[in-house]
C-alpha positions in Angstrom: 29.5 -58.6 -29.7 30.2 -57.6 -26.1 32.3 -54.7 -27.3 29.5 -53.6 -29.8 27.0 -53.7 -26.9 29.1 -51.5 -24.7 29.6 -49.0 -27.5 25.8 -48.9 -28.0 25.3 -48.2 -24.3 27.9 -45.5 -24.5 26.2 -43.8 -27.3 22.8 -43.9 -25.5 24.4 -42.5 -22.4 25.9 -39.7 -24.4 22.6 -38.9 -26.0 20.9 -38.9 -22.6 23.7 -36.6 -21.4 23.1 -34.2 -24.2 19.3 -34.1 -23.6 19.7 -33.4 -19.9 22.3 -30.7 -20.7 19.8 -29.1 -23.2 17.0 -29.2 -20.6 19.2 -27.5 -18.0 20.0 -24.8 -20.6 16.3 -24.2 -21.3 15.5 -24.2 -17.6 18.2 -21.6 -17.0 16.9 -19.5 -19.8 13.4 -19.6 -18.5 14.5 -18.8 -14.9 16.4 -15.8 -16.3 13.4 -14.7 -18.3 11.0 -15.1 -15.4 13.4 -13.2 -13.0 13.4 -10.3 -15.5 9.6 -10.4 -15.7 9.2 -10.5 -11.9 11.7 -7.6 -11.5 9.6 -5.6 -14.0 6.4 -6.3 -12.1 7.9 -5.2 -8.8 9.2 -2.0 -10.5 5.7 -1.5 -12.0 4.1 -1.9 -8.5 6.3 1.0 -7.3 6.4 3.3 -10.3 2.9 2.7 -11.8 0.9 2.0 -8.6 2.5 3.1 -5.4 3.8 6.5 -6.6 0.6 7.4 -8.6 -1.5 6.5 -5.5 0.5 9.0 -3.5 0.2 11.5 -6.3 -3.6 11.1 -6.4 -3.7 11.6 -2.6 -1.7 14.8 -3.0 -4.1 16.0 -5.7 -7.1 15.4 -3.5 -5.3 17.3 -0.7 -4.7 20.3 -3.0 -8.4 20.4 -4.0 -9.5 20.4 -0.4 -7.0 23.2 0.4 -8.2 25.2 -2.6 -11.8 24.6 -1.4 -10.9 26.1 2.0 -9.0 29.0 0.4 -12.0 29.7 -1.8 -14.2 30.0 1.3 -11.5 32.3 2.8 -11.7 34.5 -0.3 -15.5 34.9 0.2 -14.9 36.1 3.8 -11.9 38.3 2.9 -12.4 42.0 3.7 -9.4 43.5 1.9 -7.8 43.4 -1.6 -4.5 42.4 0.0 -6.0 39.4 1.6 -7.8 38.4 -1.6 -4.5 38.7 -3.5 -2.6 36.5 -1.0 -5.4 33.8 -1.2 -5.4 34.0 -5.0 -1.6 33.4 -5.0 -2.0 30.3 -2.9 -4.8 29.0 -5.1 -2.6 29.5 -8.2 0.3 27.7 -6.6 -1.9 24.7 -5.7 -3.2 24.6 -9.3 0.3 24.6 -10.7 1.1 21.7 -8.4 -2.0 19.9 -9.6 -1.0 20.3 -13.2 2.5 18.9 -12.4 1.0 15.9 -10.6 -1.5 15.3 -13.4 1.3 15.2 -16.1 3.3 12.9 -13.9 0.3 10.5 -13.5 -0.5 10.6 -17.3 3.1 9.4 -18.0 2.6 6.2 -16.0 1.2 2.9 -17.4 -2.6 3.2 -17.5 -5.1 0.4 -17.8 -8.3 0.7 -19.9 -10.4 1.5 -16.8 -7.8 4.0 -15.6 -7.9 5.8 -18.9 -11.7 6.0 -18.7 -11.6 7.3 -15.1 -8.9 9.8 -16.1 -11.1 11.2 -18.9 -14.0 11.5 -16.4 -11.7 13.4 -14.0 -10.5 15.8 -16.7 -14.1 16.6 -17.7 -15.1 17.1 -14.1 -11.9 19.3 -13.5 -12.8 21.6 -16.4 -16.3 22.0 -15.0 -15.1 22.7 -11.5 -12.5 25.2 -12.7 -15.2 27.2 -14.5 -17.4 27.2 -11.4 -14.5 28.2 -9.2 -13.5 31.0 -11.5 -17.1 32.3 -11.5 -17.1 32.3 -7.7 -13.8 34.1 -7.5 -14.9 36.8 -10.0 -18.2 37.4 -8.1 -16.3 37.5 -4.8 -13.6 39.9 -6.1 -16.2 42.3 -7.6 -18.0 42.5 -4.2 -21.0 40.3 -4.9 -20.2 38.1 -1.9 -23.8 36.9 -1.3 -24.1 35.5 -4.9 -20.6 34.0 -4.7 -21.4 32.3 -1.4 -24.7 30.9 -2.8 -22.8 29.5 -5.8 -20.1 28.2 -3.5 -22.6 26.2 -1.4 -24.6 24.8 -4.2 -23.1 24.5 -7.7 -19.6 24.7 -6.3 -20.2 21.8 -3.8 -21.9 19.7 -6.5 -19.0 20.2 -8.9 -16.4 19.5 -6.1 -18.1 16.2 -5.2 -18.3 15.2 -8.9 -14.6 16.0 -9.2 -13.6 13.8 -6.3 -15.5 10.7 -7.6 -13.1 9.8 -10.5 -10.1 10.6 -8.3 -11.4 8.2 -5.6 -11.9 5.6 -8.4 -8.4 6.1 -9.6 -7.0 5.7 -6.1 -8.9 2.4 -5.6 -7.6 1.1 -8.9 -4.0 1.6 -7.8 -4.5 -0.8 -4.9 -6.5 -3.3 -7.0 -4.0 -3.4 -10.0 -1.0 -3.3 -7.6 -2.4 -6.3 -5.7 -2.9 -8.2 -9.0 0.7 -7.5 -10.0 1.9 -8.6 -6.6 0.0 -11.9 -6.8 1.2 -12.6 -10.3 4.8 -11.9 -9.2 4.3 -14.3 -6.2 3.1 -17.0 -8.6 6.2 -16.5 -10.8 8.4 -16.8 -7.7 6.8 -20.1 -6.8 7.4 -21.3 -10.3 11.0 -20.2 -10.1 11.4 -22.2 -6.8 10.1 -25.3 -8.5 12.4 -24.8 -11.5 15.4 -24.3 -9.2 14.7 -27.7 -7.6 14.4 -29.1 -11.1 17.7 -27.7 -12.2 19.4 -29.2 -9.1 17.8 -32.6 -9.8 19.0 -32.4 -13.4 22.5 -31.4 -12.3 22.6 -34.5 -10.1 21.4 -36.7 -13.0 24.0 -35.1 -15.2 26.7 -35.9 -12.7 25.5 -39.5 -12.5 25.5 -39.8 -16.3 29.0 -38.4 -16.5 30.2 -40.9 -13.8 28.5 -43.8 -15.7 30.0 -42.7 -19.0 33.5 -42.4 -17.5 33.2 -45.8 -15.8 32.0 -47.4 -19.1 35.0 -45.8 -20.8 37.4 -47.2 -18.3 36.0 -50.7 -18.8 36.4 -50.5 -22.5 40.0 -49.4 -22.1 40.7 -52.4 -19.8 39.5 -55.0 -22.3 42.6 -56.9 -23.5 42.6 -58.0 -27.2 42.6 -61.8 -27.5 45.3 -63.4 -29.6 44.2 -66.1 -32.1 46.8 -68.7 -33.3 46.4 -70.0 -36.7 47.3 -73.7 -37.2 
């Protein structure tokens, strides 16, 4: 009966050992999965938030530069000067197109997609107004071009900057949310690491107990019975 009791304890210890080992495997899998997720979130903060924020800032800068160049065109007194200004404006517009394509290739939230559509519509409207001003200025109607620049041109320019400003703010907001989520994941990983250490200690104790129980069973000497 004593031998049967020890065997039963040994089986229970082996079962507990298997359960602890399985838990450790699951914890390691979850840690690996969470690390991959956190790594992806940090990459997204850089690629989908930080870089687009810089690109939007560069786009705003190009629009301001073109606004100043447009005013220079209105004040130009020679065809050569107008041609130089037009070349700079076209160069900035090519850079704007490149920055826009780069931004459209990033991950966009629903709100970002809506703000982007508002920007594209405002950009088309501003481009038409700018072209009208340049045509009037080039044909010598400087007074009409200047009036259009100060009124309709300014209104279209301000309307253009609104969705760009909204997109710039969203980069900070969404980036902060990603960072906070990654921070929560890191705290969870910290707790799991402590859990894995604790389970490893339990596993070591169970192995020690199992080995000790096995030695005791091996040391049991069979009793000899004499038949009369």
